[in-house]
Each structure stands twice: as C-alpha cells, then as structure tokens.
C-alpha positions as CSV (number, residue, x, y, z in Angstrom):
1,M,109.0,60.5,57.2
2,I,105.1,60.5,56.9
3,Y,103.6,57.2,56.2
4,I,100.1,57.2,54.6
5,T,98.3,53.8,54.2
6,G,94.6,52.4,54.2
7,T,93.1,55.6,53.0
8,R,92.3,57.5,49.8
9,D,91.7,60.7,51.7
10,I,95.0,62.3,50.9
11,H,95.6,66.2,50.5
12,L,99.2,67.1,49.6
13,E,100.7,69.9,47.6
14,N,103.9,70.4,45.6
15,T,105.3,66.9,45.3
16,A,107.7,65.0,43.3
17,V,106.2,61.5,42.9
18,A,108.1,58.2,42.2
19,L,105.7,55.6,40.9
20,G,106.3,51.9,41.2
21,K,105.5,48.6,43.0
22,F,108.7,49.1,45.1
23,D,108.5,45.5,46.3
24,G,112.3,45.1,46.4
25,L,113.6,48.6,46.5
26,H,116.4,47.3,44.3
27,R,119.1,49.5,42.6
28,G,116.7,50.3,39.7
29,H,114.2,51.7,42.3
30,Q,117.0,53.6,44.0
31,I,117.5,55.6,40.9
32,L,113.9,56.8,41.0
33,I,114.2,57.7,44.7
34,E,117.4,59.6,44.1
35,K,115.6,61.5,41.2
36,I,112.7,62.7,43.4
37,K,115.1,63.7,46.2
38,Q,116.9,66.0,43.7
39,Y,113.7,67.9,43.2
40,K,113.5,68.7,46.9
41,S,115.8,71.6,45.9
42,R,112.8,73.0,44.0
43,G,110.8,72.9,47.2
44,L,109.0,69.7,46.3
45,Q,108.3,67.0,48.8
46,A,109.8,63.6,47.9
47,V,106.8,61.1,47.7
48,M,107.2,57.3,47.0
49,F,103.7,56.1,45.7
50,T,102.9,52.4,45.7
51,F,100.0,50.1,46.5
52,D,99.2,48.4,49.8
53,F,98.6,45.2,47.9
54,H,100.7,43.8,45.0
55,P,98.5,44.2,41.9
56,A,99.5,40.8,40.5
57,S,98.5,39.0,43.5
58,F,95.1,40.8,43.5
59,I,94.3,40.5,39.8
60,Q,95.9,37.1,38.9
61,H,95.4,35.5,42.3
62,K,99.1,34.9,42.6
63,P,100.6,34.1,46.1
64,L,102.5,37.0,47.6
65,E,106.3,36.4,47.5
66,L,107.6,39.7,49.1
67,I,111.3,40.7,48.8
68,F,110.7,43.3,51.4
69,T,107.8,43.1,54.0
70,R,105.8,46.1,54.5
71,E,107.8,47.0,57.6
72,E,111.0,46.4,55.9
73,R,109.9,48.8,53.1
74,I,109.0,51.5,55.5
75,K,112.3,51.2,57.2
76,W,114.2,51.4,53.9
77,A,112.2,54.3,52.6
78,E,112.9,56.3,55.6
79,K,116.6,55.4,55.4
80,M,116.7,56.6,51.9
81,G,115.4,60.1,52.7
82,I,111.8,59.9,51.5
83,D,109.5,62.5,52.9
84,I,106.3,60.8,52.3
85,L,105.5,57.1,51.6
86,I,102.1,56.3,50.3
87,E,100.6,52.9,50.2
88,F,97.4,53.4,48.2
89,P,94.6,51.0,48.7
90,F,94.4,48.5,45.8
91,T,90.8,47.5,45.5
92,K,88.4,46.5,42.6
93,E,87.5,50.1,42.2
94,T,91.2,51.1,42.0
95,S,92.0,48.3,39.5
96,G,89.0,49.5,37.3
97,M,90.1,53.1,37.3
98,E,91.0,54.6,33.9
99,A,94.6,55.7,33.6
100,E,93.5,59.3,32.9
101,D,91.3,59.5,36.0
102,F,94.1,58.0,38.1
103,V,96.5,60.7,36.9
104,R,94.0,63.7,37.2
105,D,92.2,62.7,40.4
106,I,94.8,60.9,42.4
107,L,98.2,62.0,41.4
108,V,97.5,65.7,40.6
109,R,94.5,66.7,42.6
110,D,95.0,64.6,45.8
111,I,98.8,64.2,45.9
112,G,99.7,67.5,44.2
113,A,102.2,66.1,41.8
114,K,104.4,68.7,40.0
115,M,107.0,66.1,39.0
116,I,106.3,62.4,38.3
117,V,109.3,60.0,38.1
118,A,108.7,56.6,36.5
119,G,110.5,53.8,34.8
120,S,110.3,53.7,31.0
121,D,108.2,50.4,31.2
122,F,105.8,51.7,33.9
123,H,102.2,50.9,33.2
124,F,99.1,51.8,35.2
125,G,95.3,52.0,35.1
126,H,92.6,49.9,33.8
127,E,94.1,47.1,31.5
128,R,97.5,48.8,32.1
129,R,96.6,51.4,29.4
130,G,98.7,54.0,31.1
131,N,102.3,54.6,30.3
132,V,105.0,57.1,30.4
133,E,103.9,58.6,27.0
134,M,100.4,59.1,28.4
135,L,102.0,60.8,31.4
136,Q,103.9,63.2,29.3
137,S,100.9,64.0,27.2
138,L,98.6,64.6,30.3
139,G,101.4,66.6,32.0
140,K,101.1,69.4,29.4
141,N,97.4,70.2,30.4
142,L,97.5,69.2,34.0
143,G,100.7,71.1,35.0
144,F,103.3,68.6,35.9
145,E,106.6,67.4,34.3
146,V,107.7,63.7,33.8
147,D,111.2,62.4,34.4
148,V,111.5,59.0,32.8
149,C,114.2,56.6,34.0
150,H,115.5,53.9,31.7
151,K,116.0,50.4,33.0
152,L,119.2,49.5,34.8
153,Q,120.8,46.4,33.3
154,I,123.1,43.9,34.7
155,E,125.1,40.9,33.6
156,A,123.0,38.0,34.8
157,P,123.9,34.2,34.9
158,V,122.2,32.1,32.4
159,Y,120.7,28.8,33.7
160,E,119.5,25.7,31.8
161,D,117.6,23.0,33.6
162,G,118.4,24.6,36.9
163,K,122.2,24.5,36.2
164,F,124.6,27.5,35.5
165,T,125.7,27.4,32.0
166,G,128.8,29.5,32.6
167,R,127.4,32.2,30.4
168,R,125.9,35.7,31.3
169,E,123.6,38.0,29.4
170,M,122.4,41.5,30.0
171,R,119.0,41.6,31.6
172,D,117.1,44.4,33.3
173,V,117.3,44.6,37.1
174,S,113.9,43.7,38.3
175,S,112.0,42.2,41.2
176,T,111.4,39.2,39.1
177,L,115.1,38.6,38.4
178,I,115.8,39.1,42.2
179,R,113.2,36.4,43.2
180,E,114.8,34.1,40.6
181,A,118.1,34.5,42.3
182,I,116.7,34.1,45.8
183,R,114.9,30.9,44.9
184,R,118.2,29.5,43.6
185,G,120.1,30.6,46.6
186,D,122.3,32.9,44.7
187,M,122.5,35.5,47.4
188,E,125.5,37.2,46.0
189,F,123.7,38.0,42.7
190,A,120.6,39.1,44.8
191,T,122.9,41.4,46.7
192,E,124.3,42.8,43.5
193,M,120.9,43.8,42.3
194,L,119.5,45.0,45.7
195,G,122.5,47.0,46.5
196,T,122.4,45.5,50.0
197,P,122.2,41.8,51.2
198,F,118.8,40.2,51.2
199,S,117.7,40.0,54.8
200,V,115.0,38.6,57.1
201,S,113.9,40.5,60.2
202,G,111.9,39.2,63.1
203,E,111.6,38.7,66.8
204,V,113.8,36.1,68.4
205,I,111.6,33.3,69.7
206,H,112.4,30.3,72.0
207,G,113.7,27.2,70.4
208,R,114.8,23.8,71.8
209,Q,117.9,25.6,73.4
210,L,120.2,22.8,72.0
211,G,122.6,25.3,70.8
212,R,123.2,26.7,74.2
213,T,124.0,23.3,75.6
214,L,126.5,22.8,72.7
215,G,128.2,26.1,73.7
216,M,126.8,27.8,70.5
217,P,123.6,29.5,71.4
218,T,121.4,30.3,68.4
219,A,118.7,32.9,67.7
220,N,115.5,31.5,66.2
221,V,113.2,33.6,63.9
222,A,110.0,32.6,62.2
223,P,110.1,34.0,58.7
224,P,107.4,36.6,58.2
225,M,104.3,35.5,56.3
226,H,104.4,36.1,52.6
227,K,108.3,36.7,52.6
228,I,110.2,34.9,49.9
229,M,112.8,32.6,51.4
230,P,115.8,31.0,49.7
231,P,116.3,27.2,49.6
232,N,116.8,25.4,52.9
233,G,120.4,25.3,53.9
234,V,123.3,27.0,55.7
235,Y,124.3,30.6,54.9
236,S,127.1,32.9,55.8
237,S,125.3,35.7,57.4
238,R,125.5,38.9,59.4
239,T,123.2,39.7,62.2
240,L,122.2,43.2,63.1
241,V,121.2,43.7,66.8
242,G,120.3,47.3,67.4
243,A,123.3,49.4,66.3
244,Y,125.6,46.4,66.5
245,E,126.6,44.0,63.7
246,Y,127.8,40.4,64.2
247,H,129.1,37.8,61.7
248,S,127.1,34.6,61.9
249,V,126.0,31.4,60.4
250,T,122.3,30.9,59.6
251,N,120.4,27.6,59.0
252,I,117.1,27.9,57.2
253,G,114.8,24.8,57.4
254,F,113.3,22.3,59.7
255,N,116.3,21.3,61.8
256,P,115.9,17.6,61.1
257,T,118.7,16.3,63.3
258,V,117.2,17.5,66.5
259,A,113.8,19.0,65.9
260,D,112.2,18.3,62.5
261,N,110.0,21.3,62.9
262,N,106.6,21.3,61.1
263,S,107.2,25.0,60.1
264,K,110.2,26.5,58.5
265,R,112.4,28.6,60.7
266,M,115.7,30.5,60.5
267,E,118.2,29.7,63.2
268,T,121.3,31.8,63.5
269,Y,124.5,31.1,65.4
270,V,125.7,34.6,66.2
271,Y,129.4,34.0,67.1
272,D,131.3,36.5,69.5
273,F,128.0,37.5,70.9
274,S,127.2,37.1,74.6
275,G,123.9,37.6,76.3
276,S,120.2,36.9,75.5
277,L,118.4,37.9,72.4
278,Y,115.0,36.5,73.3
279,G,112.2,38.9,72.4
280,Q,114.5,41.3,70.5
281,E,114.0,42.3,66.9
282,I,117.0,41.3,64.8
283,E,117.9,41.5,61.1
284,V,119.7,38.6,59.5
285,Q,121.5,39.4,56.2
286,L,122.2,36.3,54.0
287,F,125.5,36.6,52.1
288,R,126.3,33.3,50.6
289,F,124.8,29.8,50.4
290,E,127.2,27.3,51.9
291,R,125.5,23.9,51.9
292,P,122.1,22.2,51.9
293,E,120.3,21.4,55.2
294,M,121.4,17.9,56.3
295,K,120.3,15.4,59.0
296,F,123.2,14.2,61.0
297,E,123.6,10.8,62.8
298,S,124.2,12.4,66.2
299,V,124.2,15.7,68.0
300,E,128.1,15.5,68.2
301,A,128.3,15.2,64.3
302,L,126.0,18.3,64.0
303,K,128.3,20.2,66.5
304,N,131.4,19.4,64.5
305,Q,129.7,20.5,61.2
306,I,128.6,23.8,62.8
307,H,132.3,24.5,63.7
308,R,133.1,23.8,60.1
309,D,130.3,26.1,58.9
310,K,131.7,28.8,61.3
311,A,135.3,28.5,59.8
312,K,134.0,28.6,56.3
313,S,131.9,31.8,57.1
314,M,134.9,33.4,58.8
315,E,137.0,32.6,55.7
316,Y,134.4,34.1,53.4
317,F,134.0,37.4,55.3
318,G,137.8,37.6,55.8
319,T,138.2,37.4,52.0
320,H,135.2,39.6,51.1
321,Y,134.6,41.9,53.9
322,H,137.8,42.0,55.9
323,I,136.6,41.1,59.4
C-alpha cells in the first residue's frame, strides 16, 4: 500500500476514491472500502481519502478522541486491501476551499478520480456546502461517476441518565455512536459496530514488576496520546503478540493498590504466556468490561481478585469464543 501524507503534491490517475473521516473504520466505512475495491476490476486504483487532522478538532477546537490512531488506521487500511491511503493536509486554506474547487482541483486533477464513493450524508468544502448531489452534478462535466452508500443502521441500546432502559432503537452506525459505547465501557456493542474488538496498541514498558513476584507477570502499555479510552476497570481481553494471540485480563487505570500512578496506563495479565514482552509492540483487544478498578486492602487480596478475574475471563471466552 502507498501511504501519502503531509503534502498536497499528489499526481495519480485512474482511481476509485472513498471519501470520509475514517476515524474508526467501522462497518459503515468498510462498505465504502469494499465498493472501491470492486472497481479495481475496471483498472482503477483503490484510494482511501481522508484528512491528516480531524476537521471538527481543527474548526471547533474540540479535543481529539481517536478510535484508531494514525498508525492503527494505516495498518487496517493495508489489511483491507487499499492501494493508496491519502491523509490530506487539513489547514485554514483547506477548510476555506469551495466544494467545487476541491472536487475539480484535488479529486479530479490531482488524484485522478474516475469513481467517487461516499456516504449519503457526506459533506465537504467551505461551510460544508458540498454533498453527494453536488458530486453527481459535477461528475457529468468533470468525467467521473458517483457511487452513494446509504448509512448502515443497527439496534442500539437506549440510555437515560446513564442507565440502560432495556429498550433499543435503530441508529446509524457512526464514529459518534462508537465513542458513546466506549465511554460507557460497552465494548461488546462497540465490537458489533466496528466489526472487530476495540483495541489499544503500544510498546510494553517497565512497571513495578509486582505481577512477576505474584506469579502473574503483566505487560504495561501507556495509552497513545489522543486515543479514546473506556472507563477505568478490568476487561476480558485478547493480546496479540506478533502472529500469536493470547487470552488475557486487562486493567485500565492508576493501579491504586500498589502504585497509584499519576498517569493512566493499561496493564495486561497475559495468561499462558512465558517470556519477556519488554520493548515489544503488542495489541490488546478489549472484549467486555468486568468490574471497576478497585483499591484492595492488601497485595494478597489483589492477587486473589486477579485469579477471580482470570476465571471470569476464561468463562467468557469459553462461552463466546470457544477457547
């Protein structure tokens, strides 16, 4: 896969271009990706076009809460069979560009779009004036076709005052809805929308090594900057180390019993793994929230609870994933 970022100097020809923020690569986004891959049979290159800076954070000065970091998005785009990933610079100049100029000068002239794939609610250009109707109109004169994908809907749980009402209603699959689920710790619903478990990747760093003395060594990872994180607590998880997968138990928080860290970290007990993970890049997939983070009266009490957490995690995976 070709990865283009940090430049407007792009010269491509004969492309099928999927447009979107692609900050989550959820199941709705995956429909767009599958569409452009189909046009490869016409000799078109499959291009995923997004911005290198989330427009809402730039324009509205909102803090970034990324479902996928840049590195994770690159990995998934390549895994999904994209030929070219473009992260176009989002600047004041870009945000002020008229929609028609963006289509003519960027998508058609520079990127060589012959087919543009977008969601039915996609907007672009200055004051979000551009939409799929404008794309269809411009395509007649500029020589490209438009493939419009309707929003994917899902039965979503309804919450009132932070509590599940027991009801569900149809809602569009979106990054906003995924963030809501992650903030609540509803990892199973997030997985349903993403099509894959929400995960956190990072290099294993040194901790206090208490787990090793307890006979339960853990892998510590500092969550990436701007990555959205679920509530502090314990999760049934799966840890990917290179080509290998291990079931695990993950604590997110400040380790109040033994450390009370100043910064949040993710500590994962990878059971049935032997060896050292220090300095290695791992991916921790979070499947289900099991309990809040607690402060125990003693290290022995903590150890006993970790054993209970492991048993609960093994029961969960045995029921749902047949370990």
